[in-house]
Biopython code that builds the backbone (N, CA, C, O; Angstrom):
import numpy as np
from Bio.PDB.StructureBuilder import StructureBuilder

atoms = [
    (1, "UNK", "N", (164.597, 85.327, 128.199)),
    (1, "UNK", "CA", (163.343, 84.763, 128.659)),
    (1, "UNK", "C", (162.157, 85.693, 128.425)),
    (1, "UNK", "O", (161.037, 85.226, 128.216)),
    (2, "UNK", "N", (162.390, 86.996, 128.457)),
    (2, "UNK", "CA", (161.281, 87.929, 128.282)),
    (2, "UNK", "C", (160.627, 87.781, 126.909)),
    (2, "UNK", "O", (159.408, 87.904, 126.795)),
    (3, "UNK", "N", (161.413, 87.520, 125.868)),
    (3, "UNK", "CA", (160.827, 87.358, 124.540)),
    (3, "UNK", "C", (159.969, 86.095, 124.475)),
    (3, "UNK", "O", (159.007, 86.040, 123.710)),
    (4, "UNK", "N", (160.308, 85.087, 125.267)),
    (4, "UNK", "CA", (159.494, 83.873, 125.328)),
    (4, "UNK", "C", (158.120, 84.145, 125.906)),
    (4, "UNK", "O", (157.114, 83.627, 125.422)),
    (5, "UNK", "N", (158.089, 84.971, 126.956)),
    (5, "UNK", "CA", (156.809, 85.356, 127.552)),
    (5, "UNK", "C", (155.997, 86.203, 126.583)),
    (5, "UNK", "O", (154.776, 86.068, 126.497)),
    (6, "UNK", "N", (156.682, 87.075, 125.858)),
    (6, "UNK", "CA", (155.997, 87.933, 124.892)),
    (6, "UNK", "C", (155.378, 87.088, 123.779)),
    (6, "UNK", "O", (154.239, 87.326, 123.379)),
    (7, "UNK", "N", (156.119, 86.109, 123.283)),
    (7, "UNK", "CA", (155.598, 85.232, 122.230)),
    (7, "UNK", "C", (154.401, 84.428, 122.718)),
    (7, "UNK", "O", (153.414, 84.271, 121.999)),
    (8, "UNK", "N", (154.493, 83.924, 123.935)),
    (8, "UNK", "CA", (153.377, 83.164, 124.494)),
    (8, "UNK", "C", (152.164, 84.061, 124.687)),
    (8, "UNK", "O", (151.032, 83.647, 124.438)),
    (9, "UNK", "N", (152.403, 85.289, 125.132)),
    (9, "UNK", "CA", (151.309, 86.237, 125.321)),
    (9, "UNK", "C", (150.627, 86.571, 124.008)),
    (9, "UNK", "O", (149.400, 86.640, 123.945)),
    (10, "UNK", "N", (151.411, 86.780, 122.958)),
    (10, "UNK", "CA", (150.839, 87.068, 121.638)),
    (10, "UNK", "C", (150.066, 85.877, 121.104)),
    (10, "UNK", "O", (149.019, 86.045, 120.478)),
    (11, "UNK", "N", (150.567, 84.687, 121.342)),
    (11, "UNK", "CA", (149.875, 83.474, 120.898)),
    (11, "UNK", "C", (148.524, 83.350, 121.602)),
    (11, "UNK", "O", (147.510, 83.073, 120.962)),
    (12, "UNK", "N", (148.513, 83.552, 122.898)),
    (12, "UNK", "CA", (147.263, 83.466, 123.663)),
    (12, "UNK", "C", (146.293, 84.547, 123.202)),
    (12, "UNK", "O", (145.102, 84.286, 123.031)),
    (13, "UNK", "N", (146.805, 85.766, 122.999)),
    (13, "UNK", "CA", (145.958, 86.853, 122.514)),
    (13, "UNK", "C", (145.354, 86.496, 121.163)),
    (13, "UNK", "O", (144.167, 86.731, 120.936)),
    (14, "UNK", "N", (146.151, 85.935, 120.268)),
    (14, "UNK", "CA", (145.669, 85.552, 118.944)),
    (14, "UNK", "C", (144.572, 84.505, 119.013)),
    (14, "UNK", "O", (143.577, 84.578, 118.293)),
    (15, "UNK", "N", (144.767, 83.532, 119.886)),
    (15, "UNK", "CA", (143.770, 82.466, 120.040)),
    (15, "UNK", "C", (142.463, 83.041, 120.589)),
    (15, "UNK", "O", (141.386, 82.726, 120.082)),
    (16, "UNK", "N", (142.554, 83.875, 121.613)),
    (16, "UNK", "CA", (141.360, 84.484, 122.200)),
    (16, "UNK", "C", (140.649, 85.363, 121.171)),
    (16, "UNK", "O", (139.421, 85.358, 121.088)),
    (17, "UNK", "N", (141.417, 86.109, 120.396)),
    (17, "UNK", "CA", (140.847, 86.977, 119.364)),
    (17, "UNK", "C", (140.086, 86.154, 118.328)),
    (17, "UNK", "O", (138.959, 86.502, 117.975)),
    (18, "UNK", "N", (140.678, 85.081, 117.840)),
    (18, "UNK", "CA", (140.023, 84.237, 116.842)),
    (18, "UNK", "C", (138.763, 83.580, 117.393)),
    (18, "UNK", "O", (137.756, 83.478, 116.692)),
    (19, "UNK", "N", (138.818, 83.135, 118.646)),
    (19, "UNK", "CA", (137.637, 82.524, 119.262)),
    (19, "UNK", "C", (136.511, 83.543, 119.426)),
    (19, "UNK", "O", (135.340, 83.205, 119.258)),
    (20, "UNK", "N", (136.859, 84.780, 119.750)),
    (20, "UNK", "CA", (135.822, 85.795, 119.911)),
    (20, "UNK", "C", (135.173, 86.131, 118.571)),
    (20, "UNK", "O", (133.970, 86.387, 118.519)),
    (21, "UNK", "N", (135.942, 86.136, 117.496)),
    (21, "UNK", "CA", (135.372, 86.370, 116.167)),
    (21, "UNK", "C", (134.426, 85.228, 115.800)),
    (21, "UNK", "O", (133.343, 85.472, 115.268)),
    (22, "UNK", "N", (134.820, 84.003, 116.073)),
    (22, "UNK", "CA", (133.979, 82.835, 115.778)),
    (22, "UNK", "C", (132.681, 82.906, 116.578)),
    (22, "UNK", "O", (131.607, 82.612, 116.052)),
    (23, "UNK", "N", (132.780, 83.297, 117.850)),
    (23, "UNK", "CA", (131.582, 83.407, 118.689)),
    (23, "UNK", "C", (130.645, 84.478, 118.169)),
    (23, "UNK", "O", (129.429, 84.288, 118.144)),
    (24, "UNK", "N", (131.204, 85.599, 117.754)),
    (24, "UNK", "CA", (130.390, 86.693, 117.220)),
    (24, "UNK", "C", (129.685, 86.258, 115.940)),
    (24, "UNK", "O", (128.514, 86.577, 115.731)),
    (25, "UNK", "N", (130.392, 85.535, 115.094)),
    (25, "UNK", "CA", (129.809, 85.043, 113.850)),
    (25, "UNK", "C", (128.661, 84.076, 114.133)),
    (25, "UNK", "O", (127.614, 84.140, 113.490)),
    (26, "UNK", "N", (128.866, 83.186, 115.094)),
    (26, "UNK", "CA", (127.815, 82.226, 115.464)),
    (26, "UNK", "C", (126.593, 82.946, 116.019)),
    (26, "UNK", "O", (125.456, 82.577, 115.727)),
    (27, "UNK", "N", (126.841, 83.982, 116.825)),
    (27, "UNK", "CA", (125.735, 84.752, 117.387)),
    (27, "UNK", "C", (124.931, 85.424, 116.284)),
    (27, "UNK", "O", (123.700, 85.407, 116.322)),
    (28, "UNK", "N", (125.600, 86.010, 115.310)),
    (28, "UNK", "CA", (124.912, 86.689, 114.224)),
    (28, "UNK", "C", (124.079, 85.715, 113.398)),
    (28, "UNK", "O", (122.979, 86.057, 112.963)),
    (29, "UNK", "N", (124.590, 84.509, 113.178)),
    (29, "UNK", "CA", (123.819, 83.508, 112.446)),
    (29, "UNK", "C", (122.589, 83.111, 113.234)),
    (29, "UNK", "O", (121.510, 82.950, 112.663)),
    (30, "UNK", "N", (122.739, 82.952, 114.547)),
    (30, "UNK", "CA", (121.594, 82.599, 115.383)),
    (30, "UNK", "C", (120.565, 83.718, 115.393)),
    (30, "UNK", "O", (119.363, 83.460, 115.338)),
    (31, "UNK", "N", (121.028, 84.947, 115.463)),
    (31, "UNK", "CA", (120.112, 86.082, 115.460)),
    (31, "UNK", "C", (119.329, 86.136, 114.152)),
    (31, "UNK", "O", (118.137, 86.443, 114.151)),
    (32, "UNK", "N", (119.990, 85.841, 113.053)),
    (32, "UNK", "CA", (119.305, 85.848, 111.764)),
    (32, "UNK", "C", (118.279, 84.726, 111.694)),
    (32, "UNK", "O", (117.208, 84.903, 111.114)),
    (33, "UNK", "N", (118.595, 83.572, 112.279)),
    (33, "UNK", "CA", (117.671, 82.434, 112.214)),
    (33, "UNK", "C", (116.444, 82.640, 113.088)),
    (33, "UNK", "O", (115.333, 82.281, 112.698)),
    (34, "UNK", "N", (116.639, 83.216, 114.268)),
    (34, "UNK", "CA", (115.555, 83.238, 115.248)),
    (34, "UNK", "C", (114.954, 84.616, 115.487)),
    (34, "UNK", "O", (114.045, 84.752, 116.307)),
    (35, "UNK", "N", (115.424, 85.610, 114.813)),
    (35, "UNK", "CA", (114.895, 86.947, 115.009)),
    (35, "UNK", "C", (114.709, 87.636, 113.675)),
    (35, "UNK", "O", (114.793, 87.016, 112.615)),
    (36, "UNK", "N", (114.460, 88.900, 113.749)),
    (36, "UNK", "CA", (114.367, 89.679, 112.521)),
    (36, "UNK", "C", (113.163, 89.300, 111.691)),
    (36, "UNK", "O", (112.044, 89.279, 112.204)),
    (37, "UNK", "N", (113.363, 89.005, 110.436)),
    (37, "UNK", "CA", (112.292, 88.736, 109.482)),
    (37, "UNK", "C", (111.829, 87.283, 109.542)),
    (37, "UNK", "O", (111.861, 86.584, 108.529)),
    (38, "UNK", "N", (111.412, 86.835, 110.677)),
    (38, "UNK", "CA", (110.989, 85.445, 110.810)),
    (38, "UNK", "C", (109.473, 85.334, 110.704)),
    (38, "UNK", "O", (108.971, 84.684, 109.787)),
    (39, "UNK", "N", (108.747, 85.943, 111.604)),
    (39, "UNK", "CA", (107.283, 85.983, 111.585)),
    (39, "UNK", "C", (106.636, 84.616, 111.421)),
    (39, "UNK", "O", (105.457, 84.555, 111.073)),
    (40, "UNK", "N", (107.335, 83.537, 111.649)),
    (40, "UNK", "CA", (106.778, 82.214, 111.467)),
    (40, "UNK", "C", (106.794, 81.762, 110.019)),
    (40, "UNK", "O", (106.613, 80.577, 109.736)),
    (41, "UNK", "N", (107.009, 82.689, 109.103)),
    (41, "UNK", "CA", (106.971, 82.358, 107.681)),
    (41, "UNK", "C", (108.039, 81.342, 107.304)),
    (41, "UNK", "O", (107.774, 80.422, 106.531)),
    (42, "UNK", "N", (109.211, 81.496, 107.829)),
    (42, "UNK", "CA", (110.328, 80.605, 107.503)),
    (42, "UNK", "C", (111.047, 80.158, 108.770)),
    (42, "UNK", "O", (112.267, 79.999, 108.772)),
    (43, "UNK", "N", (110.301, 79.957, 109.831)),
    (43, "UNK", "CA", (110.895, 79.626, 111.123)),
    (43, "UNK", "C", (111.771, 78.372, 111.062)),
    (43, "UNK", "O", (112.778, 78.292, 111.765)),
    (44, "UNK", "N", (111.409, 77.414, 110.248)),
    (44, "UNK", "CA", (112.185, 76.173, 110.136)),
    (44, "UNK", "C", (113.127, 76.193, 108.941)),
    (44, "UNK", "O", (113.721, 75.174, 108.586)),
    (45, "UNK", "N", (113.255, 77.366, 108.324)),
    (45, "UNK", "CA", (114.078, 77.470, 107.110)),
    (45, "UNK", "C", (115.065, 78.632, 107.179)),
    (45, "UNK", "O", (115.377, 79.246, 106.158)),
    (46, "UNK", "N", (115.550, 78.929, 108.363)),
    (46, "UNK", "CA", (116.590, 79.936, 108.615)),
    (46, "UNK", "C", (116.128, 81.373, 108.424)),
    (46, "UNK", "O", (116.968, 82.264, 108.291)),
    (47, "UNK", "N", (114.850, 81.628, 108.406)),
    (47, "UNK", "CA", (114.341, 82.989, 108.308)),
    (47, "UNK", "C", (114.006, 83.398, 106.885)),
    (47, "UNK", "O", (114.333, 82.702, 105.925)),
    (48, "UNK", "N", (113.342, 84.550, 106.770)),
    (48, "UNK", "CA", (112.916, 85.077, 105.482)),
    (48, "UNK", "C", (114.069, 85.829, 104.825)),
    (48, "UNK", "O", (114.737, 86.638, 105.470)),
    (49, "UNK", "N", (114.297, 85.564, 103.554)),
    (49, "UNK", "CA", (115.330, 86.256, 102.792)),
    (49, "UNK", "C", (114.667, 87.358, 101.963)),
    (49, "UNK", "O", (114.346, 87.151, 100.793)),
    (50, "UNK", "N", (114.466, 88.518, 102.567)),
    (50, "UNK", "CA", (113.799, 89.633, 101.872)),
    (50, "UNK", "C", (114.621, 90.121, 100.684)),
    (50, "UNK", "O", (114.056, 90.622, 99.712)),
    (51, "UNK", "N", (115.938, 89.984, 100.744)),
    (51, "UNK", "CA", (116.793, 90.426, 99.635)),
    (51, "UNK", "C", (116.567, 89.600, 98.373)),
    (51, "UNK", "O", (116.885, 90.057, 97.275)),
    (52, "UNK", "N", (116.025, 88.393, 98.510)),
    (52, "UNK", "CA", (115.774, 87.530, 97.352)),
    (52, "UNK", "C", (114.549, 87.985, 96.567)),
    (52, "UNK", "O", (114.331, 87.545, 95.438)),
    (53, "UNK", "N", (113.758, 88.859, 97.159)),
    (53, "UNK", "CA", (112.536, 89.308, 96.494)),
    (53, "UNK", "C", (111.409, 88.314, 96.679)),
    (53, "UNK", "O", (111.530, 87.351, 97.435)),
    (54, "UNK", "N", (110.328, 88.554, 95.992)),
    (54, "UNK", "CA", (109.158, 87.683, 96.103)),
    (54, "UNK", "C", (109.281, 86.488, 95.164)),
    (54, "UNK", "O", (109.921, 86.569, 94.116)),
    (55, "UNK", "N", (108.662, 85.386, 95.555)),
    (55, "UNK", "CA", (108.561, 84.218, 94.691)),
    (55, "UNK", "C", (107.564, 84.549, 93.569)),
    (55, "UNK", "O", (106.905, 85.588, 93.612)),
    (56, "UNK", "N", (107.456, 83.684, 92.587)),
    (56, "UNK", "CA", (106.561, 83.940, 91.450)),
    (56, "UNK", "C", (105.098, 84.092, 91.867)),
    (56, "UNK", "O", (104.320, 84.765, 91.191)),
    (57, "UNK", "N", (104.729, 83.461, 92.988)),
    (57, "UNK", "CA", (103.353, 83.584, 93.478)),
    (57, "UNK", "C", (103.187, 84.721, 94.482)),
    (57, "UNK", "O", (102.104, 84.888, 95.044)),
    (58, "UNK", "N", (104.248, 85.513, 94.719)),
    (58, "UNK", "CA", (104.178, 86.645, 95.636)),
    (58, "UNK", "C", (104.525, 86.302, 97.069)),
    (58, "UNK", "O", (104.468, 87.166, 97.944)),
    (59, "UNK", "N", (104.882, 85.057, 97.323)),
    (59, "UNK", "CA", (105.238, 84.665, 98.690)),
    (59, "UNK", "C", (106.715, 84.930, 98.962)),
    (59, "UNK", "O", (107.489, 85.253, 98.060)),
    (60, "UNK", "N", (107.080, 84.782, 100.230)),
    (60, "UNK", "CA", (108.474, 85.007, 100.623)),
    (60, "UNK", "C", (109.345, 83.827, 100.216)),
    (60, "UNK", "O", (108.853, 82.722, 99.987)),
    (61, "UNK", "N", (110.642, 84.081, 100.132)),
    (61, "UNK", "CA", (111.634, 83.036, 99.888)),
    (61, "UNK", "C", (112.491, 82.959, 101.142)),
    (61, "UNK", "O", (112.944, 83.984, 101.652)),
    (62, "UNK", "N", (112.711, 81.760, 101.636)),
    (62, "UNK", "CA", (113.497, 81.569, 102.855)),
    (62, "UNK", "C", (114.986, 81.504, 102.538)),
    (62, "UNK", "O", (115.384, 81.296, 101.392)),
    (63, "UNK", "N", (115.810, 81.689, 103.587)),
    (63, "UNK", "CA", (117.263, 81.663, 103.409)),
    (63, "UNK", "C", (117.776, 80.342, 102.862)),
    (63, "UNK", "O", (118.793, 80.311, 102.168)),
    (64, "UNK", "N", (117.084, 79.248, 103.166)),
    (64, "UNK", "CA", (117.556, 77.949, 102.651)),
    (64, "UNK", "C", (116.979, 77.628, 101.272)),
    (64, "UNK", "O", (117.182, 76.529, 100.755)),
    (65, "UNK", "N", (116.254, 78.591, 100.670)),
    (65, "UNK", "CA", (115.701, 78.394, 99.336)),
    (65, "UNK", "C", (114.264, 77.898, 99.311)),
    (65, "UNK", "O", (113.673, 77.780, 98.238)),
    (66, "UNK", "N", (113.699, 77.609, 100.459)),
    (66, "UNK", "CA", (112.315, 77.127, 100.536)),
    (66, "UNK", "C", (111.369, 78.193, 99.986)),
    (66, "UNK", "O", (111.478, 79.365, 100.348)),
    (67, "UNK", "N", (110.439, 77.791, 99.109)),
    (67, "UNK", "CA", (109.569, 78.745, 98.416)),
    (67, "UNK", "C", (108.073, 78.505, 98.636)),
    (67, "UNK", "O", (107.258, 79.234, 98.071)),
    (68, "UNK", "N", (107.693, 77.529, 99.421)),
    (68, "UNK", "CA", (106.271, 77.211, 99.576)),
    (68, "UNK", "C", (105.652, 77.825, 100.830)),
    (68, "UNK", "O", (104.772, 77.220, 101.442)),
    (69, "UNK", "N", (106.092, 78.992, 101.212)),
    (69, "UNK", "CA", (105.547, 79.660, 102.390)),
    (69, "UNK", "C", (104.172, 80.233, 102.062)),
    (69, "UNK", "O", (103.903, 80.609, 100.921)),
    (70, "UNK", "N", (103.331, 80.293, 103.042)),
    (70, "UNK", "CA", (102.008, 80.867, 102.870)),
    (70, "UNK", "C", (101.970, 82.361, 103.139)),
    (70, "UNK", "O", (100.902, 82.968, 103.055)),
    (71, "UNK", "N", (103.105, 82.972, 103.460)),
    (71, "UNK", "CA", (103.159, 84.389, 103.782)),
    (71, "UNK", "C", (103.524, 85.210, 102.540)),
    (71, "UNK", "O", (104.419, 84.835, 101.782)),
    (72, "UNK", "N", (102.839, 86.308, 102.344)),
    (72, "UNK", "CA", (103.137, 87.142, 101.179)),
    (72, "UNK", "C", (104.369, 88.011, 101.456)),
    (72, "UNK", "O", (104.608, 88.444, 102.583)),
    (73, "UNK", "N", (105.127, 88.246, 100.410)),
    (73, "UNK", "CA", (106.331, 89.060, 100.507)),
    (73, "UNK", "C", (105.984, 90.476, 100.994)),
    (73, "UNK", "O", (106.687, 91.039, 101.833)),
    (74, "UNK", "N", (104.919, 91.031, 100.470)),
    (74, "UNK", "CA", (104.556, 92.406, 100.811)),
    (74, "UNK", "C", (104.132, 92.560, 102.281)),
    (74, "UNK", "O", (104.260, 93.647, 102.843)),
    (75, "UNK", "N", (103.640, 91.503, 102.896)),
    (75, "UNK", "CA", (103.226, 91.597, 104.287)),
    (75, "UNK", "C", (104.377, 91.356, 105.271)),
    (75, "UNK", "O", (104.300, 91.761, 106.431)),
    (76, "UNK", "N", (105.433, 90.702, 104.811)),
    (76, "UNK", "CA", (106.566, 90.379, 105.704)),
    (76, "UNK", "C", (107.746, 91.321, 105.486)),
    (76, "UNK", "O", (108.370, 91.763, 106.450)),
    (77, "UNK", "N", (108.052, 91.625, 104.251)),
    (77, "UNK", "CA", (109.215, 92.449, 103.923)),
    (77, "UNK", "C", (108.748, 93.850, 103.552)),
    (77, "UNK", "O", (108.011, 94.037, 102.584)),
    (78, "UNK", "N", (109.178, 94.813, 104.321)),
    (78, "UNK", "CA", (108.763, 96.201, 104.066)),
    (78, "UNK", "C", (109.696, 96.877, 103.106)),
    (78, "UNK", "O", (109.502, 98.047, 102.776)),
]
sb = StructureBuilder()
sb.init_structure("model")
sb.init_model(0)
sb.init_chain("A")
sb.init_seg("    ")
for serial, (resi, resn, name, xyz) in enumerate(atoms, 1):
    if name == "N":
        sb.init_residue(resn, " ", resi, " ")
    sb.init_atom(name, np.array(xyz, "f"), 0.0, 1.0, " ", f" {name:<3s}", serial, name[0])
structure = sb.get_structure()
């Protein structure tokens, strides 16, 4: 019977571990959407993607690919 309890305990631990990873991932996505390089420039487009560089007109590019922001890359991304 002890091995049955051990198996159940490991199963529960595994489930809790996976749920905590999922929660952490969701939190990080939310933090990226609503914090950091947002500045209103891409508030409705998942935030500013500074790694994408500047658009051809010098504006920022948003995480969802939106390129018609009125904010300049140089003023938002340091």
